[in-house]
VMD Tcl script that draws the C-alpha trace (Angstrom):
set ca {
  {46.42 200.16 108.10}
  {47.98 201.94 105.17}
  {45.95 203.65 102.50}
  {47.36 204.33 99.08}
  {47.77 203.24 95.52}
  {50.24 200.77 94.06}
  {51.39 199.85 90.59}
  {54.17 197.45 89.66}
  {55.04 197.13 85.99}
  {56.73 194.38 84.05}
  {59.79 195.31 81.98}
  {57.56 195.67 78.92}
  {55.32 198.22 80.69}
  {52.39 195.89 81.30}
  {50.85 195.74 84.76}
  {52.23 193.07 87.08}
  {50.40 194.20 90.24}
  {47.89 196.94 90.91}
  {46.12 198.05 94.09}
  {43.90 201.05 94.68}
  {43.73 203.50 91.78}
  {47.04 203.75 89.90}
  {45.35 206.22 87.56}
  {45.03 208.69 90.44}
  {46.64 212.04 89.72}
  {49.52 212.76 92.11}
  {52.24 215.32 92.65}
  {55.30 213.04 92.77}
  {57.65 215.67 94.24}
  {61.22 214.38 94.63}
  {60.38 211.14 92.83}
  {60.79 213.06 89.55}
  {64.33 214.32 90.15}
  {65.75 211.71 87.77}
  {63.20 212.77 85.13}
  {64.12 216.41 85.62}
  {67.79 215.42 85.27}
  {66.99 213.51 82.08}
  {65.55 216.70 80.60}
  {68.61 218.67 81.73}
  {70.98 216.12 80.17}
  {69.06 216.23 76.89}
  {69.31 220.03 77.02}
  {73.10 219.80 77.26}
  {73.89 219.51 80.97}
  {77.46 218.29 81.28}
  {78.40 217.07 84.76}
  {80.52 214.40 86.39}
  {78.91 211.22 87.74}
  {79.19 212.60 91.28}
  {77.53 215.85 90.23}
  {74.76 214.00 88.40}
  {74.10 211.94 91.52}
  {73.47 215.06 93.60}
  {71.34 216.62 90.84}
  {69.09 213.53 91.16}
  {69.23 213.30 94.95}
  {67.37 214.53 97.97}
  {70.62 214.92 99.85}
  {71.03 214.96 103.61}
  {72.81 218.31 103.83}
  {76.17 216.91 104.88}
  {79.29 219.03 104.55}
  {80.30 216.87 101.56}
  {76.98 217.60 99.83}
  {77.18 221.33 100.53}
  {80.78 221.45 99.28}
  {79.90 219.54 96.10}
  {77.02 221.87 95.21}
  {79.19 224.92 95.97}
  {82.01 223.59 93.77}
  {79.61 222.71 90.95}
  {78.48 226.30 90.74}
  {81.88 227.88 91.39}
  {83.66 225.97 88.63}
  {81.05 227.28 86.18}
  {81.26 230.81 87.55}
  {77.65 230.77 88.78}
  {77.01 232.80 91.92}
  {75.46 231.03 94.92}
  {73.10 234.01 95.06}
  {71.35 232.66 91.96}
  {70.08 229.57 93.79}
  {66.35 230.03 94.27}
  {65.53 226.90 96.25}
  {63.93 227.46 99.63}
  {66.33 227.66 102.57}
  {66.16 224.78 104.99}
  {68.22 222.99 107.59}
  {69.79 219.65 106.65}
  {67.47 216.70 106.07}
  {69.63 214.03 107.71}
  {69.40 213.49 111.47}
  {73.18 213.56 112.07}
  {73.46 216.57 109.79}
  {70.70 218.42 111.69}
  {72.52 217.85 114.97}
  {75.83 219.01 113.49}
  {74.08 222.07 111.98}
  {72.89 223.13 115.40}
  {71.21 226.51 115.72}
  {72.55 227.99 112.49}
  {69.80 229.50 110.34}
  {68.35 227.57 107.41}
  {70.33 227.90 104.17}
  {69.80 227.13 100.52}
  {72.90 224.94 100.19}
  {71.85 222.65 103.05}
  {68.32 222.24 101.65}
  {67.90 218.76 100.12}
  {67.14 220.04 96.59}
  {70.16 222.34 96.21}
  {71.88 219.85 93.90}
  {68.88 219.79 91.57}
  {68.77 223.58 91.54}
  {72.52 223.71 90.81}
  {71.92 221.37 87.87}
  {69.13 223.64 86.65}
  {71.39 226.70 86.82}
  {74.22 224.89 85.02}
  {71.80 223.75 82.30}
  {70.63 227.34 81.88}
  {74.21 228.61 81.69}
  {75.09 226.00 79.05}
  {72.11 227.12 76.94}
  {72.47 230.87 77.52}
  {69.04 230.85 79.17}
  {68.18 233.42 81.82}
  {69.48 232.34 85.22}
  {67.21 234.55 87.29}
  {63.89 233.13 86.08}
  {64.78 229.42 85.86}
  {61.84 228.44 88.11}
  {59.16 230.14 86.03}
  {56.75 227.71 84.31}
  {57.36 229.38 80.93}
  {61.18 229.26 81.21}
  {62.80 227.09 78.49}
  {64.23 224.78 81.17}
  {60.87 224.12 82.80}
  {59.24 223.62 79.40}
  {61.94 221.06 78.58}
  {61.34 219.30 81.91}
  {57.57 219.21 81.38}
  {58.04 217.88 77.84}
  {60.43 215.17 79.07}
  {58.02 214.02 81.78}
  {55.19 213.92 79.25}
  {57.35 211.93 76.83}
  {58.51 209.41 79.41}
  {55.13 209.02 81.15}
  {53.03 209.00 77.98}
  {50.70 211.55 79.59}
  {49.94 215.23 79.39}
  {50.49 216.98 82.69}
  {47.17 217.41 84.48}
  {48.17 220.38 86.65}
  {51.18 222.37 87.72}
  {52.13 223.99 91.00}
  {55.37 224.60 92.89}
  {57.18 222.17 95.16}
  {58.42 223.09 98.62}
  {61.86 223.79 97.18}
  {60.39 226.32 94.73}
  {60.67 224.28 91.52}
  {57.66 223.68 89.30}
  {55.85 220.45 90.09}
  {53.67 218.67 87.59}
  {50.74 216.38 88.41}
  {50.21 213.14 86.55}
  {49.15 209.61 87.35}
  {50.99 207.08 89.47}
  {50.88 204.80 86.42}
  {52.54 207.54 84.35}
  {55.25 207.91 86.99}
  {55.90 204.17 86.96}
  {56.16 204.19 83.17}
  {58.49 207.18 83.21}
  {60.79 205.66 85.82}
}
mol new
graphics top color blue
foreach p $ca { graphics top sphere $p radius 0.5 }
foreach p [lrange $ca 0 end-1] q [lrange $ca 1 end] { graphics top cylinder $p $q radius 0.2 }
display resetview
């Protein structure tokens, strides 16, 4: 048995299928990475397609992913020390095995691409790089505003995700509309 809520929308935003309570307030976690990226792009984030993909991804922590995030920051003269995502070992099974007993790191954590995008957005706007995860930082305000715009809802609550980024609560229906 699986318990949960389900909402499927038609292209025009009307409900096609609904089970449980799609109005339930949730913390969508990584499901909002594309919405966060939308806010960053509107705020002036300029990245290649490959870079945008990792900004939107929960990556596996492969060497290619780690190298891409490192290069993204290096080519914009942003120190790796400014990443504030939580350290972790790679997410992917093969990557975990290859990682071995090395300690957890910020670059291998699955949200490092998103955090790199946040830092680049801050750099492009001359916003403070050291406080980019604070709820009252211009970047996080822009992200909250974008999610509210796309979902058609005010954010019910805010907390912090496991990676350290602000996380906003809203309904499953709002998430479906935003996506």
